[in-house]
Structures are given as C-alpha cells and as structure tokens.
C-alpha positions in Angstrom: 259.5 101.3 70.8 257.5 101.6 67.7 254.7 104.2 68.0 253.1 103.4 64.7 253.0 99.6 64.8 250.3 98.4 62.6 247.9 95.8 64.0 246.5 93.4 61.5 243.3 91.6 62.8 243.5 87.9 63.1 241.6 86.0 60.4 239.3 84.4 63.0 238.9 87.4 65.2 235.8 88.7 63.5 232.4 87.6 64.5 230.6 85.2 62.2 226.9 86.0 61.9 224.6 84.2 59.5 221.3 85.8 58.6 218.4 83.5 58.1 216.7 83.6 54.7 213.5 85.2 56.2 215.4 87.9 57.9 213.5 91.1 58.3 214.9 94.7 57.5 215.4 95.3 61.2 217.4 92.1 61.5 219.6 93.2 58.6 220.1 96.7 59.9 221.1 95.6 63.4 223.4 92.8 62.1 225.1 95.4 59.8 225.7 97.6 62.8 227.1 94.7 64.8 229.5 93.8 62.0 230.5 97.4 61.5 231.4 97.8 65.3 233.2 94.5 65.2 235.3 95.7 62.2 236.3 98.9 64.1 237.3 96.6 67.0 239.6 94.7 64.8 241.2 98.0 63.6 241.8 99.4 67.1 243.1 97.5 70.2 240.6 97.8 73.1 241.1 96.9 76.7 237.6 95.5 76.9 237.7 93.7 73.5 236.3 90.4 75.0 233.5 92.2 76.8 232.5 94.0 73.7 232.5 90.9 71.6 230.3 89.1 74.2 227.9 92.1 74.0 227.9 92.1 70.2 227.3 88.3 70.1 224.4 88.7 72.5 222.9 91.6 70.4 223.0 89.4 67.3 221.6 86.3 69.2 218.8 88.4 70.8 217.6 89.6 67.4 218.1 86.6 65.2 217.6 83.7 67.6 215.5 85.3 70.3 213.4 87.4 68.0 213.8 90.4 70.1 215.3 93.2 67.9 214.8 95.9 70.8 216.9 93.9 73.2 219.5 93.4 70.6 219.7 97.2 69.9 220.2 97.8 73.7 223.1 95.3 73.8 224.6 96.9 70.7 224.3 100.4 72.3 226.0 99.1 75.4 228.8 97.5 73.3 229.2 100.9 71.5 229.5 102.8 74.8 232.2 100.5 76.2 234.1 100.7 72.8 233.9 104.6 72.8 235.0 104.9 76.4 238.0 102.5 75.8 238.9 104.4 72.7 238.6 107.7 74.4 240.9 106.7 77.2 243.6 105.2 74.9 243.5 108.3 72.7 243.8 110.7 75.7 246.8 108.7 76.9 248.4 108.9 73.5 247.6 112.6 73.3 249.3 113.4 76.6 252.4 111.3 75.5 252.6 113.1 72.3 252.2 116.5 74.0 255.4 115.7 76.0 257.1 115.0 72.7 255.9 118.3 71.3 257.3 120.1 74.5 260.6 118.4 73.9 260.5 119.5 70.2 259.8 123.1 71.3 262.8 122.9 73.6 265.1 121.8 70.7 263.7 124.6 68.6 264.3 127.0 71.5 267.9 125.8 71.7 268.5 126.4 68.0 267.0 129.8 68.0 268.8 130.9 71.1 272.0 129.7 69.6 271.4 131.8 66.4 270.5 134.8 68.6 273.7 134.5 70.6 275.7 134.3 67.4 273.8 137.3 66.2 272.5 135.5 63.0 269.4 137.3 61.7 267.4 140.0 63.3 266.4 138.0 66.3 265.3 139.2 69.8 267.7 138.7 72.8 268.3 135.1 73.7 266.8 135.6 77.2 263.6 137.1 75.6 263.3 134.2 73.1 263.8 131.6 75.8 261.2 133.2 78.2 258.7 133.7 75.3 258.9 130.0 74.2 258.7 128.8 77.8 255.6 130.6 78.5 254.0 129.6 75.3 254.7 125.9 76.0 253.4 126.3 79.6 250.2 127.8 78.2 249.7 124.8 75.8 250.3 122.3 78.4 248.1 124.0 80.9 245.4 124.2 78.3 245.4 120.5 77.7 245.6 119.5 81.4 242.6 121.7 82.3 240.4 120.4 79.8 241.6 116.7 79.5 238.5 115.2 80.9 236.4 117.1 78.2 238.8 116.3 75.3 236.6 114.4 72.8 238.7 111.8 70.9 236.4 108.8 71.0 235.6 109.0 67.3 239.2 109.2 66.1 240.4 105.8 65.0 243.8 107.0 63.6 246.4 107.0 66.4 248.9 108.8 64.2 246.5 111.8 63.8 246.0 112.0 67.6 249.8 112.0 68.0 250.4 114.6 65.3 247.6 116.8 66.7 249.2 116.8 70.3 252.8 117.4 68.9 251.6 120.3 66.8 249.9 122.1 69.8 253.1 123.4 71.5 254.6 124.3 68.1 251.5 126.3 67.1 251.6 128.0 70.6 255.3 129.1 70.0 254.5 130.3 66.5 251.6 132.4 67.7 253.6 133.7 70.6 256.4 134.8 68.3 254.1 136.8 66.0 252.1 138.3 68.8 255.4 139.5 70.5 256.4 141.2 67.3 252.9 142.9 67.1 253.0 144.1 70.7 256.7 145.1 70.7 256.2 147.3 67.7 252.9 148.7 69.1 250.9 147.5 66.0 248.2 146.5 68.3 247.5 147.7 71.9 245.9 145.5 74.5 246.1 148.1 77.3 248.3 150.7 78.9 251.3 149.5 80.9 254.5 151.0 82.3 258.0 150.4 80.9 258.7 148.1 84.0 255.8 145.8 83.3 256.2 145.7 79.5 258.1 142.3 79.6 255.5 140.9 82.0 252.9 141.6 79.4 254.8 139.9 76.7 255.1 136.8 78.8 251.4 136.8 79.8 250.5 137.2 76.1 252.8 134.3 75.2 251.1 132.1 77.8 247.7 133.1 76.5 248.8 132.2 73.0 249.4 128.7 74.2 246.4 128.5 76.4 243.8 129.9 74.0 244.4 130.0 70.2 241.3 132.4 70.1 243.4 135.0 71.9 246.2 134.9 69.3 243.7 134.8 66.5 242.1 138.0 68.0 245.4 139.8 68.2 246.3 138.8 64.5 242.8 139.9 63.4 243.3 143.3 64.9 246.7 143.7 63.3 245.3 143.2 59.8 244.4 146.5 58.1 240.8 147.1 57.7 239.3 147.0 54.2 239.1 150.4 52.6 241.3 152.1 55.2 
C-alpha cells in the first residue's frame, strides 16, 4: 500500500471554459474562481468529483450563457462547500490512520527505551516508570484527538503528506513533553500541588496524560521551570 501515491490529473479532466470577447469583469472573476476550484479538484481526489464539476459547469453557464452572475456565484459557493466537506472528511480519516501509526511508533520507542533501562544504559528511570509514562502520554494524545475530531479543521489542507506527518508527530510530542515534565516534577523544580508519597506516582501519570491531552499544560510547566529574568 502506497500512502503517498501521486495523482496526476487526466489531460481532459479539467473544465474547458471560453470567455466571450465582451466578457465583463464580473464574468472574468467568476470564471477564474471556477477554474481555480477545478484545479484544486484535479490535485485532490474527491468522492463528489462529478457533482462538483456539474456545479462548476452550471456556475460558468449561468454567468456566461444565462447572463446571471449572481446565480453563478451561488452555484460556485455550493461547489466550494461540497469540495471543502469532502476534503475535510478525507483528511480526518487520514489523520486518524496516521495517529495509529504514531502510537505504534511510540510503542517501538518505548520498547527501545525500556530495553536500555533494563540494561542500565544511561541514567534512565525504572523500566516500569518509563512504560507507564509513555502509555499515559499516548493515551492523552489519542483522547485529545477523539474528543475534538468533529471540530478538527483540515479542509484547507491539500497536502496529504502534511496531514499524516502532523498526526504521527502528535504522540511523539506528547511523549517528549511527558518525559521532560516527569523530570521537572520528580526533582521538585516545579510544584503543582501537595501530595503524599503514596500518590506521587499517580501525579506523574496524570501529568503525562495531560501532556498528551493538552500541549498548553506541558508548555505551562516548562515555562514555570525556566528561571525568571533578573533572578
């Protein structure tokens, strides 16, 4: 399966629109927008490609042959809405798929780090601590995506590779933040409240989950760990 298969548009797939010699500025603007959306449609596969092209053809015909630029603009707006909705759905599906790949990659990184910890290579935390830390960070990143999937705005992103890279990076960023925050909390560089010795590990796991769920939480902890200017 090739994730990054390029799709070259067919030579005859683009709309052919001929402007009359007496075309007004409004006709030229609308036709340009129709051609621009048609070009985007050639770059990205759409489930509603036929419907969108019918709407684009109708928009050009309404303005150029029917003389009603307003109706043409309405059809163009409808075509744009259908294209955006399709692109949004496709990008969200790829984002979820790539997020799974990111979680798998985090699992591989966790296995390597745990192996190094068991072999006592480097000054690493116990293997059980690392495994739990990475697990909670990964859970936080996945939960974050699932809870806001319907509000995830990807309709303007034409690059599928970028969508995939963005999703794969999210669990990795979560693990990186969780690791640094763990070091900060374990060494009492920053305090986020008072807790007993029995609940200390629970605080670490909750903090790791929050690092994956909200990057703002991790950024706040890192900001508090930095020395203030002039102090």
